[in-house]
N, C-alpha and C positions, 0 to 999 in steps of 0.2 A: 500129176493132178487130174488129168482125164479120167483116171480110174475112180478117183475120189468123187468127181462130178456124176459119172455114171452110178456109182454105188449111191449116192445120196438120192438121186432120181429114182432108183430102184426101191430104196427104203421108203420113199415118199409114197410110191405106188402102193407099197405094202401097208402103210397107214390107211389109204384109201379103201384097200381091200378089207381090211380088218373092220373098219366101220360098216362096210357093207355087209360083211359077215354077220356082224352084230344085229343089223336090220334083218337079215335073212333068219336069224334065229327066232324072231317074233312070229314067223310063219309056222313055226312048230307048235306054237301055243294057240289052240284054237279059240276063236271068238273072243279073244282078250284085246279089244280095240283101245282099250285104255294104255295098255302096256305098249302096243303098236305105236300109238300116238306119242308116248313118252320117249320111246327109243328114236322115232323119226326126228322129233324136236332135238334130242341129244346129238344125233349125226349131223343135223342141219347147223347146230350151234358150233360143232367142231369144224365142220366144212367152213363156215363163214369165218370162223377165227383164223384158219389157215390161210383162206384167200384174202381176207380184208384186214388182217391184223397189222400190227406196226411192223412186223418181220415177216415178210412173205416168202413164200417158195422161191419165186422169181429173184428175189434179192439175194437170198442164200446161193442159188446156183449161180447168178451173175458174179457174185463175190469169188466163188471157187473158180469159175472159168477165167476170171481176171488174174488169178494166180498162176494159171497154166501157162 
C-alpha cells in the first residue's frame, strides 16, 4: 500500500502542476488581462475545491495509509 500512497501523492502533485501550466499559458497571450483573470479564478476555484471540499487530499492519503 505504501506504493499506492506515494503514487497518489505524485498524481496530486501532477494535478497542481497542470493547473499552474494552464496559468502559464496565459502569459503567451499578450495583453489579454481578461483571459488571465478568468484562468486565475478557475485555478483558484479548483485549488479551493481540492483543499476545502468534502473530500480532501489529506483524508484520501490518511485512508490509504491506514490500509498499509
